[in-house]
C-alpha positions as a printed Julia matrix, in Angstrom:
230×3 Matrix{Float64}:
 19.73  -17.93   -1.76
 19.56  -16.02    1.71
 20.57  -18.88    3.97
 24.35  -19.76    4.44
 26.11  -22.48    6.45
 29.93  -21.99    7.04
 32.13  -24.99    7.5
 34.78  -24.3     9.96
 37.88  -26.21   11.37
 37.7   -25.0    14.74
 36.34  -23.06   17.6
 38.22  -20.01   16.69
 36.8   -19.65   13.41
 33.15  -20.5    14.63
 33.19  -18.03   17.08
 34.74  -15.44   14.28
 31.69  -16.34   12.22
 29.4   -15.69   15.14
 30.7   -12.66   16.21
 32.05  -10.66   13.25
 31.14  -12.3     9.78
 27.41  -13.17   10.5
 26.54   -9.74   11.62
 27.82   -8.47    8.51
 26.29  -10.59    6.12
 23.04  -10.37    7.92
 23.18   -6.69    6.94
 23.67   -7.83    3.21
 20.29   -9.77    3.38
 20.96  -12.95    4.78
 18.24  -14.27    7.18
 20.43  -17.26    8.59
 24.05  -17.45    8.77
 25.71  -20.51   10.97
 28.92  -21.97   11.55
 29.34  -25.74   11.62
 32.53  -27.51   12.68
 33.76  -30.05   10.21
 33.76  -33.5    11.77
 33.36  -34.49   15.42
 35.6   -31.97   17.4
 35.66  -34.61   20.61
 37.66  -37.32   18.37
 40.53  -34.76   17.29
 43.75  -35.56   18.8
 44.95  -32.97   21.48
 46.68  -30.86   19.13
 43.43  -29.98   17.41
 43.67  -28.98   13.62
 41.65  -29.9    10.7
 40.84  -33.49    9.75
 41.57  -35.3     6.59
 39.64  -34.48    3.19
 37.62  -37.63    3.3
 35.73  -36.84    6.24
 35.45  -33.29    5.71
 34.37  -34.16    2.21
 31.65  -36.41    3.7
 30.32  -33.66    5.97
 30.24  -31.06    3.33
 28.36  -33.17    1.0
 25.88  -34.14    3.69
 25.07  -30.8     4.41
 24.59  -29.71    0.9
 22.38  -32.67    0.31
 20.34  -31.89    2.96
 19.25  -28.51    2.06
 19.49  -27.78   -1.72
 18.27  -24.24   -0.93
 21.01  -23.32    1.38
 24.46  -21.76    0.16
 27.44  -23.47    1.86
 30.95  -22.21    2.1
 34.3   -23.1     4.33
 36.87  -21.48    6.31
 39.97  -23.63    6.76
 43.67  -22.7     7.16
 45.99  -23.27    4.14
 48.82  -24.05    6.56
 47.2   -26.76    8.54
 45.77  -28.74    5.44
 47.22  -32.38    5.39
 49.27  -32.9     2.36
 49.86  -36.3     2.29
 48.49  -39.84    2.77
 44.96  -40.84    3.01
 43.78  -37.43    4.57
 45.34  -35.22    1.9
 43.38  -32.33    0.82
 42.98  -32.02   -3.24
 45.75  -29.63   -4.42
 47.17  -29.02   -1.22
 50.72  -30.82   -1.78
 50.91  -29.54   -5.38
 50.15  -25.76   -4.36
 52.88  -25.76   -1.96
 55.58  -25.07   -4.52
 53.38  -22.74   -6.32
 53.82  -18.89   -6.03
 51.71  -17.31   -3.35
 49.2   -15.6    -5.79
 48.29  -19.21   -7.03
 48.25  -21.2    -3.81
 44.79  -20.49   -2.39
 43.02  -20.69   -5.8
 44.6   -24.29   -6.74
 43.36  -25.99   -3.64
 39.9   -24.17   -3.72
 39.42  -25.29   -7.36
 40.18  -28.86   -6.54
 37.97  -28.87   -3.61
 35.27  -27.5    -5.62
 35.91  -29.99   -8.28
 36.06  -32.9    -5.92
 32.57  -32.11   -4.43
 31.19  -31.66   -7.84
 32.33  -34.76   -9.07
 30.58  -36.52   -6.22
 27.47  -34.65   -6.85
 27.49  -35.78  -10.34
 28.21  -32.52  -11.72
 25.3   -30.67   -9.87
 27.15  -28.18   -7.91
 27.05  -24.52   -8.9
 29.1   -21.58   -7.61
 26.09  -20.23   -5.96
 25.72  -23.59   -3.94
 29.16  -23.71   -2.81
 31.94  -21.31   -2.0
 35.45  -22.88   -1.28
 37.76  -20.72    0.81
 41.3   -21.38    2.12
 42.72  -18.75    4.7
 46.23  -17.57    3.95
 48.1   -18.98    5.63
 46.08  -19.22    8.79
 43.53  -17.28   11.0
 46.41  -15.26   12.65
 47.42  -13.7     9.51
 44.14  -11.6     9.75
 45.07  -10.01   13.02
 48.36   -8.42   11.46
 45.83   -6.22    9.48
 45.93   -3.57   12.39
 49.04   -4.24   14.66
 48.22   -1.47   17.0
 44.56   -2.82   17.47
 46.02   -6.24   17.59
 48.07   -5.31   20.5
 45.27   -3.52   22.16
 42.73   -6.41   21.79
 44.74   -8.96   23.62
 45.67   -6.71   26.5
 49.33   -6.27   25.2
 49.63   -2.73   23.34
 53.38   -2.65   24.24
 53.46   -5.48   21.25
 52.24   -3.38   18.67
 55.53   -2.58   17.38
 56.81   -6.09   17.32
 53.73   -7.01   15.38
 54.23   -4.3    12.98
 57.93   -5.27   12.5
 56.77   -8.52   11.08
 54.07   -7.37    8.83
 56.39   -4.7     7.44
 58.1    -7.81    5.82
 55.42   -8.75    3.52
 53.12   -7.14    0.94
 50.17   -8.31    2.86
 49.14  -10.11    6.11
 48.13  -13.1     4.21
 51.71  -13.57    2.63
 53.07  -13.98    6.51
 54.75  -17.33    5.35
 54.09  -20.99    5.85
 56.54  -23.18    8.05
 56.4   -24.59   11.56
 58.87  -21.68   12.45
 57.34  -18.8    10.62
 53.65  -19.28   10.25
 51.49  -16.38   11.87
 50.45  -18.43   15.0
 54.14  -19.74   15.59
 55.21  -15.68   15.29
 52.43  -14.86   17.62
 53.23  -17.45   20.35
 57.21  -16.39   20.3
 55.92  -12.99   21.35
 52.66  -14.14   23.66
 53.52  -17.42   25.4
 50.44  -19.29   26.34
 48.39  -17.3    23.45
 45.01  -18.6    23.55
 44.02  -18.7    19.91
 39.94  -18.8    20.66
 39.58  -16.06   23.17
 42.6   -13.73   22.38
 42.33  -14.41   18.5
 38.89  -13.45   18.6
 39.28  -10.52   20.89
 41.91   -8.99   18.66
 39.47   -9.48   15.67
 36.46   -7.78   17.23
 39.2    -4.85   18.03
 40.35   -4.69   14.61
 37.03   -4.94   12.8
 35.89   -6.76    9.56
 36.54   -3.64    7.47
 40.32   -3.16    8.31
 40.71   -6.94    7.77
 39.02   -7.06    4.17
 41.08   -3.75    3.29
 44.48   -5.55    4.43
 43.65   -9.21    3.06
 42.74   -9.23   -0.45
 42.03  -13.14   -0.56
 39.81  -12.95    2.5
 38.02   -9.8     1.16
 37.37  -11.75   -2.2
 35.59  -14.1    -0.23
 33.52  -11.84    1.83
 32.48  -10.06   -1.42
 31.53  -13.66   -2.98
 29.22  -14.38    0.11
 27.78  -10.83    0.07
 26.68  -11.47   -3.81
 25.0   -14.7    -2.49
 22.37  -13.0    -0.89
 21.47  -10.68   -3.81
């Protein structure tokens, strides 16, 4: 399959796909790479964030059914996924208590199984690749703290970003709480941080190669996508 649709949760991820990921994947053989927001962004509350699983699943299933010759994937933050109530995402609540190395896979496996069940078992790994970012988009920016600072026009913050990064084995392990999640740490240092603009300026400065080198789970996803075009 040489066409790919990437389901994303917000404008930041949509821009990241269009500006960084898609050009790389075109070089791997894809003829079409597009990003699609999950749900109707205009109906989200002012806090933004990902919607519940039932409407998200409905969107994904519709896109899978409308074009059986296109591969699909997703790019959503583990940190933001609803854990309880009618909107809970598959496996998210259980994954909260698992070791870091098992969290993403637990959710991704359950997401794939939920979609496959609704499709009567007719879903292959080439048709849909689930991907949950650990723990959210901002973690990727800690892949190169000097370039992170340069990208947002705050080079003097490179040492502060690096001090955070040095506490973890990889940027993806920067933890999952309302106080210590990657975006919260960035906001502490950059009041008024505008995620869609500054986040992607930083990502462009850092580059996809550096992000893949520092973030194993993200890198594994990119490698899977590359393989779909072959």
